[in-house]
VEXTOR-101976 format. One record per atom (N, C-alpha, C, O): residue in three letters; x, z, y. Coordinates in steps of 0.001 Angstrom, whole numbers, padded with zeros to 6 digits, always signed. Example, Ala and Ser with C-alpha at 12.3 -4.5 7.8 and 13.67 -1.06 7.14 Angstrom:
// residues 2
ala+013190+007800-005690
ala+012300+007800-004500
ala+013200+007800-003300
ala+014236+008465-003319
ser+012850+007080-002250
ser+013670+007140-001060
ser+012900+007870+000030
ser+013409+008039+001138
//
This chain:
// residues 150
unk+000841+000000-001191
unk+000000+000000+000000
unk+000882+000000+001249
unk+001876+000723+001317
unk+000512-000810+002224
unk+001294-000936+003452
unk+001308+000381+004221
unk+000352+001155+004184
unk+002388+000605+004901
unk+002507+001822+005695
unk+002083+001600+007142
unk+002446+002376+008026
unk+001324+000553+007378
unk+000832+000219+008711
unk-000571-000344+008592
unk-001043-000650+007497
unk-001225-000473+009726
unk-002528-001147+009739
unk-002518-002157+010873
unk-001887-001956+011910
unk-003233-003242+010645
unk-003365-004280+011662
unk-004704-004129+012349
unk-005703-003761+011730
unk-004707-004423+013646
unk-005961-004415+014405
unk-005839-005407+015548
unk-004741-005800+015941
unk-006985-005800+016069
unk-007002-006708+017214
unk-006395-006021+018436
unk-006602-004827+018653
unk-005666-006761+019209
unk-005084-006225+020443
unk-006171-006026+021485
unk-007157-006761+021528
unk-005972-005026+022317
unk-006854-004776+023470
unk-005975-004690+024719
unk-004760-004517+024622
unk-006586-004808+025868
unk-005850-004841+027135
unk-004888-003653+027289
unk-003803-003799+027852
unk-005288-002494+026793
unk-004449-001297+026934
unk-003151-001384+026126
unk-002250-000568+026319
unk-003047-002366+025223
unk-001839-002541+024418
unk-000767-003360+025128
unk+000369-003420+024658
unk-001100-003981+026234
unk-000187-004943+026855
unk+001159-004325+027230
unk+002196-004883+026870
unk+001181-003212+027928
unk+002452-002626+028378
unk+003344-002254+027196
unk+004545-002522+027223
unk+002782-001651+026178
unk+003562-001275+024997
unk+004028-002516+024251
unk+005137-002541+023716
unk+003190-003542+024213
unk+003558-004801+023555
unk+004740-005451+024269
unk+005664-005949+023625
unk+004708-005445+025583
unk+005813-006024+026349
unk+007115-005267+026079
unk+008179-005880+025997
unk+007039-003948+025941
unk+008234-003157+025634
unk+008779-003510+024253
unk+009993-003621+024077
unk+007889-003687+023267
unk+008330-004071+021930
unk+008998-005443+021970
unk+010057-005630+021371
unk+008394-006397+022664
unk+008985-007729+022767
unk+010387-007661+023361
unk+011314-008291+022852
unk+010536-006908+024418
unk+011842-006780+025063
unk+012849-006112+024136
unk+014015-006506+024110
unk+012421-005103+023371
unk+013334-004428+022442
unk+013772-005355+021309
unk+014809-005134+020682
unk+012979-006389+021053
unk+013303-007378+020012
unk+013992-008609+020605
unk+014184-009614+019920
unk+014360-008520+021882
unk+015011-009604+022596
unk+014170-010873+022639
unk+014685-011988+022552
unk+012853-010670+022777
unk+011909-011768+022942
unk+011327-011687+024341
unk+011169-010598+024892
unk+011012-012817+024905
unk+010470-012839+026260
unk+009029-012331+026277
unk+008196-012738+025467
unk+008768-011448+027206
unk+007399-010973+027415
unk+006691-011844+028451
unk+005488-011702+028671
unk+007442-012746+029086
unk+006842-013640+030074
unk+005726-014449+029441
unk+005882-014986+028344
unk+004634-014533+030114
unk+003525-015345+029640
unk+002617-014654+028648
unk+001496-015115+028432
unk+003052-013569+028037
unk+002212-012892+027045
unk+000898-012426+027672
unk-000156-012492+027040
unk+000966-011963+028894
unk-000253-011445+029521
unk-001263-012551+029845
unk-002445-012271+030042
unk-000798-013809+029901
unk-001699-014916+030234
unk-002845-015064+029239
unk-003971-015372+029629
unk-002562-014844+027951
unk-003603-014985+026931
unk-003686-013747+026042
unk-004230-013808+024940
unk-003155-012636+026514
unk-003166-011422+025694
unk-004601-010970+025456
unk-005424-010976+026372
unk-004886-010586+024244
unk-006229-010148+023876
unk-006553-010600+022477
unk-005786-010344+021548
unk-007678-011270+022308
unk-008173-011572+020974
unk-007254-012445+020132
unk-007349-012417+018905
unk-006384-013205+020739
unk-005450-014029+019982
unk-004263-013253+019432
unk-003438-013808+018706
unk-004174-011982+019771
unk-003056-011147+019349
unk-003507-010092+018349
unk-004636-009604+018392
unk-002594-009759+017455
unk-002820-008687+016495
unk-001700-007665+016679
unk-000554-008008+016969
unk-002070-006412+016504
unk-001150-005289+016656
unk-000987-004616+015298
unk-001956-004460+014556
unk+000232-004221+014980
unk+000481-003392+013794
unk+000824-002000+014296
unk+001650-001824+015191
unk+000168-001017+013696
unk+000403+000379+014082
unk+000776+001206+012859
unk+000336+000943+011740
unk+001591+002204+013112
unk+001896+003210+012104
unk+001876+004553+012808
unk+002624+004780+013759
unk+001029+005425+012343
unk+000880+006761+012924
unk+000711+006702+014440
unk+001318+007480+015176
unk-000128+005761+014896
unk-000444+005635+016310
unk+000600+004921+017151
unk+000419+004758+018358
unk+001696+004492+016525
unk+002763+003816+017261
unk+002703+002310+017007
unk+002543+001873+015867
unk+002831+001522+018071
unk+002851+000069+017945
unk+004199-000335+017345
unk+005251-000071+017928
unk+004155-000982+016167
unk+005383-001350+015465
unk+005512-002846+015233
unk+006551-003318+014772
unk+004456-003598+015551
unk+004500-005038+015344
unk+003459-005746+016172
unk+002491-005145+016638
unk+003671-007030+016347
unk+002814-007810+017230
unk+002974-009284+016891
unk+004061-009725+016521
unk+001911-010033+017015
unk+001974-011499+016920
unk+000759-012052+017638
unk-000290-011409+017699
unk+000911-013244+018176
unk-000207-013850+018890
unk-000278-015340+018673
unk+000705-015985+018308
unk-001454-015871+018906
unk-001654-017316+018935
unk-002344-017637+020247
unk-003448-017165+020522
unk-001675-018445+021046
unk-002292-018941+022269
unk-003067-020200+021907
unk-002599-021021+021119
unk-004237-020344+022480
unk-005042-021530+022234
unk-004865-022506+023397
unk-005053-022159+024563
unk-004500-023727+023042
unk-004315-024796+024018
unk-005096-026002+023498
unk-004597-026778+022684
unk-006329-026143+023985
unk-007192-027214+023483
unk-007516-026974+022018
unk-008021-025911+021658
unk-007228-027953+021174
unk-007491-027846+019731
unk-006275-027317+018970
unk-006263-027304+017739
unk-005262-026885+019703
unk-003994-026499+019092
unk-003668-025039+019389
unk-004104-024472+020391
unk-002889-024452+018488
unk-002445-023084+018677
unk-000936-023027+018791
unk-000226-023850+018213
unk-000449-022046+019541
unk+000980-021821+019693
unk+001260-020390+019252
unk+000926-019435+019954
unk+001881-020251+018075
unk+002245-018935+017565
unk+003382-018406+018407
unk+004382-019092+018617
unk+003232-017187+018888
unk+004292-016618+019717
unk+004293-015101+019641
unk+003367-014479+019119
unk+005348-014532+020172
unk+005470-013086+020281
unk+005404-012385+018934
unk+004818-011308+018820
unk+006005-012992+017906
unk+006068-012319+016608
unk+007220-011329+016694
unk+008388-011714+016753
unk+006871-010051+016701
unk+007876-008997+016877
unk+007604-007851+015915
unk+006461-007444+015709
unk+008677-007346+015335
unk+008595-006199+014426
unk+009666-005208+014865
unk+010811-005585+015115
unk+009284-003945+014954
unk+010248-002904+015312
unk+011453-003009+014382
unk+011287-003159+013171
unk+012661-002933+014934
unk+013873-003121+014132
unk+013936-002290+012843
unk+014433-002776+011827
unk+013451-001072+012866
unk+013532-000218+011670
unk+012650-000711+010527
unk+012812-000269+009390
unk+011713-001627+010817
unk+010805-002120+009775
unk+011080-003568+009370
unk+010328-004142+008582
unk+012127-004148+009891
unk+012444-005526+009507
unk+012791-005572+008033
unk+013506-004712+007518
unk+012272-006592+007363
unk+012513-006745+005932
unk+011481-006043+005066
unk+011559-006103+003839
unk+010516-005379+005688
unk+009497-004634+004932
unk+008239-005454+004660
unk+007319-004971+003999
unk+008188-006697+005163
unk+007025-007547+004941
unk+006015-007557+006069
unk+005019-008277+006003
unk+006257-006774+007097
unk+005310-006712+008206
unk+005253-008035+008967
unk+004165-008489+009322
unk+006395-008656+009221
unk+006407-009929+009930
unk+005575-010974+009213
unk+004802-011700+009839
unk+005732-011052+007901
unk+004966-012018+007104
unk+003475-011733+007194
unk+002666-012655+007299
unk+003118-010475+007154
unk+001697-010108+007256
unk+001134-010487+008626
unk+000004-010968+008722
unk+001908-010276+009673
unk+001469-010643+011026
unk+001292-012158+011158
unk+000290-012624+011699
unk+002262-012918+010666
unk+002184-014381+010747
unk+000977-014885+009959
unk+000204-015701+010462
unk+000815-014407+008737
unk-000328-014835+007921
unk-001658-014495+008582
unk-002597-015291+008544
unk-001739-013314+009187
unk-002957-012895+009873
unk-003295-013843+011015
unk-004452-014231+011179
unk-002291-014219+011805
unk-002553-015090+012949
unk-002887-016518+012515
unk-003677-017192+013176
unk-002305-016979+011430
unk-002649-018306+010922
unk-004102-018313+010462
unk-004850-019239+010775
unk-004501-017290+009725
unk-005905-017200+009287
unk-006839-017127+010493
unk-007871-017798+010518
unk-006489-016326+011480
unk-007320-016180+012684
unk-007466-017532+013380
unk-008569-017924+013762
unk-006349-018240+013540
unk-006390-019540+014223
unk-007297-020508+013480
unk-008069-021237+014102
unk-007212-020521+012173
unk-008063-021410+011380
unk-009538-021033+011551
unk-010396-021912+011624
unk-009832-019747+011613
unk-011222-019303+011825
unk-011738-019738+013190
unk-012944-019903+013372
unk-010842-019925+014143
unk-011228-020372+015487
unk-011389-021879+015562
unk-011780-022414+016599
unk-011088-022567+014465
unk-011196-024019+014443
unk-009978-024741+015000
unk-010049-025922+015340
unk-008862-024029+015091
unk-007631-024634+015601
unk-007175-025728+014635
unk-007108-025516+013424
unk-006870-026879+015180
unk-006503-028063+014392
unk-005066-028010+013875
unk-004798-028392+012736
unk-004150-027538+014711
unk-002743-027476+014323
unk-002084-026281+015012
unk-002500-025854+016090
unk-001050-025756+014363
unk-000363-024575+014889
unk+001119-024900+015032
unk+001753-025401+014103
unk+001657-024609+016204
unk+003049-024871+016537
unk+003744-023572+016926
unk+003096-022548+017141
unk+005067-023628+017013
unk+005843-022517+017558
unk+007169-023052+018069
unk+007600-024146+017705
unk+007796-022269+018908
unk+009150-022531+019399
unk+009995-021316+019060
unk+009556-020180+019238
unk+011203-021551+018572
unk+012070-020425+018245
unk+013523-020774+018524
unk+013947-021917+018350
unk+014265-019790+018952
unk+015696-019978+019151
unk+016496-019292+018049
unk+017684-019567+017886
unk+015851-018394+017286
unk+016599-017602+016317
unk+016015-017565+014913
unk+016694-017103+013995
unk+014802-018024+014707
unk+014141-017735+013429
unk+013555-018954+012717
unk+012549-018831+012018
unk+014160-020111+012881
unk+013616-021315+012247
unk+013556-021178+010726
unk+012570-021583+010111
unk+014590-020619+010117
unk+014595-020447+008657
unk+013470-019518+008216
unk+012813-019768+007205
unk+013252-018467+008961
unk+012191-017515+008630
unk+010834-018224+008653
unk+010055-018101+007708
unk+010551-018956+009717
unk+009254-019619+009831
unk+009105-020764+008827
unk+007988-021075+008412
unk+010196-021382+008441
unk+010127-022421+007402
unk+009606-021821+006095
unk+008888-022488+005351
unk+009960-020584+005817
unk+009465-019909+004603
unk+007966-019635+004681
unk+007336-019332+003668
unk+007400-019740+005865
unk+005962-019494+006060
unk+005183-020791+006275
unk+004055-020777+006768
unk+005794-021895+005905
unk+005070-023166+005941
unk+005254-024003+007183
unk+004577-025019+007342
unk+006152-023608+008072
unk+006402-024400+009276
unk+007559-025360+009020
unk+008492-025042+008283
unk+007487-026537+009638
unk+008567-027505+009530
unk+008979-027954+010925
unk+008171-027982+011853
unk+010242-028300+011050
unk+010773-028757+012333
unk+010187-030123+012657
unk+010160-031021+011816
unk+009719-030262+013891
unk+009225-031547+014391
unk+009856-031790+015757
unk+010346-030860+016398
unk+009839-033014+016184
unk+010411-033375+017473
unk+009539-032832+018601
unk+008311-032866+018519
unk+010175-032339+019643
unk+009422-031895+020820
unk+008624-033046+021413
unk+007593-032831+022049
unk+009102-034266+021206
unk+008392-035445+021704
unk+007030-035613+021038
unk+006154-036282+021585
unk+006845-035014+019866
unk+005586-035121+019133
unk+004569-034044+019515
unk+003470-034002+018962
unk+004932-033180+020452
unk+004025-032108+020869
unk+002789-032686+021554
unk+002907-033579+022394
unk+001613-032185+021204
unk+000395-032626+021897
unk+000483-032267+023385
unk+001157-031302+023744
unk-000181-033021+024240
unk-000132-032742+025685
unk-000527-031305+026033
unk+000040-030716+026954
unk-001495-030737+025306
unk-001937-029371+025601
unk-000815-028361+025344
unk-000665-027396+026093
unk-000039-028577+024302
unk+001089-027688+024002
unk+002205-027912+025014
unk+002829-026954+025471
unk+002461-029166+025366
unk+003486-029473+026380
unk+003191-028770+027703
unk+004106-028376+028426
unk+001916-028619+028007
unk+001517-028004+029276
unk+001610-026479+029246
unk+001512-025841+030294
unk+001796-025885+028070
unk+001861-024422+027978
unk+003102-023911+028701
unk+004113-024608+028793
unk+003013-022709+029204
unk+004123-022100+029926
unk+005337-021935+029007
unk+006474-022160+029421
unk+005083-021544+027767
unk+006191-021338+026833
unk+006951-022639+026599
unk+008181-022644+026622
unk+006244-023732+026374
unk+006877-025019+026090
unk+007544-025587+027336
unk+008684-026048+027275
unk+006844-025557+028460
unk+007324-026252+029657
unk+008288-025447+030517
unk+009076-026032+031261
unk+008246-024112+030435
unk+009063-023305+031343
unk+009956-022280+030656
unk+011118-022115+031027
unk+009412-021592+029652
unk+010107-020412+029137
unk+011173-020701+028086
unk+012268-020141+028151
unk+010875-021557+027130
unk+011823-021814+026039
unk+012814-022896+026444
unk+012433-023915+027019
unk+014081-022669+026143
unk+015067-023690+026486
unk+014865-024950+025653
unk+014227-024913+024601
unk+015403-026044+026123
unk+015261-027314+025397
unk+015943-027263+024042
unk+015689-028109+023185
unk+016807-026276+023844
unk+017484-026123+022556
unk+016636-025380+021525
unk+017013-025305+020355
unk+015498-024833+021946
unk+014620-024124+021013
unk+014087-025099+019968
unk+013779-026251+020274
unk+013986-024624+018743
unk+013460-025434+017649
unk+011942-025452+017754
unk+011307-024406+017889
unk+011368-026640+017691
unk+009918-026821+017752
unk+009432-027047+016331
unk+009959-027899+015616
unk+008421-026278+015919
unk+007946-026336+014540
unk+006435-026441+014491
unk+005733-025995+015399
unk+005944-027042+013409
unk+004510-027202+013189
unk+004180-026708+011787
unk+004932-026930+010839
unk+003048-026039+011679
unk+002585-025596+010362
unk+002180-026811+009557
unk+001372-027622+010008
unk+002745-026940+008355
unk+002394-028064+007482
unk+000942-027966+007085
unk+000369-026877+007040
unk+000352-029101+006798
unk-001018-029104+006254
unk-001004-028270+004988
unk-000093-028378+004167
unk-002010-027449+004840
unk-002080-026603+003652
unk-001149-025411+003728
unk-000988-024683+002748
unk-000525-025202+004895
unk+000432-024120+005031
unk-000202-022760+005232
unk+000505-021753+005265
unk-001495-022706+005366
unk-002166-021431+005563
unk-002409-020804+004210
unk-002945-021447+003308
unk-002020-019564+004067
unk-002205-018862+002791
unk-003571-018274+002687
unk-003898-017648+001679
//
């Protein structure tokens, strides 16, 4: 049995979520733009220990802010967060799910994402703050393969 529980994010989680992102060396910029129902929080004994979100851009989703407290890395929490957000996005009718990463391409490949050219990004994703402003051009752009949702 997992030593954490997942729940939908609420506005009061934003400040703590931003602190977790920063402690994981992830940008908190832009998180507040769509923070809320697209995000899931992992808690253990009342403490926020994990986070993941999907921003909706038209018919497409952008997985972002996948963060796990350093002491829990390797425990399966990251995988649970990613799977939860993929299922949520599919329930919302999202057609395709993308992400940008500078450090975790191998990790996301294990979860069904494959590297694609930034040139292939849909216009709605290109217009997102993360794609157009926050992530460097060297960031790996990935798309969830068809059937990649568990």
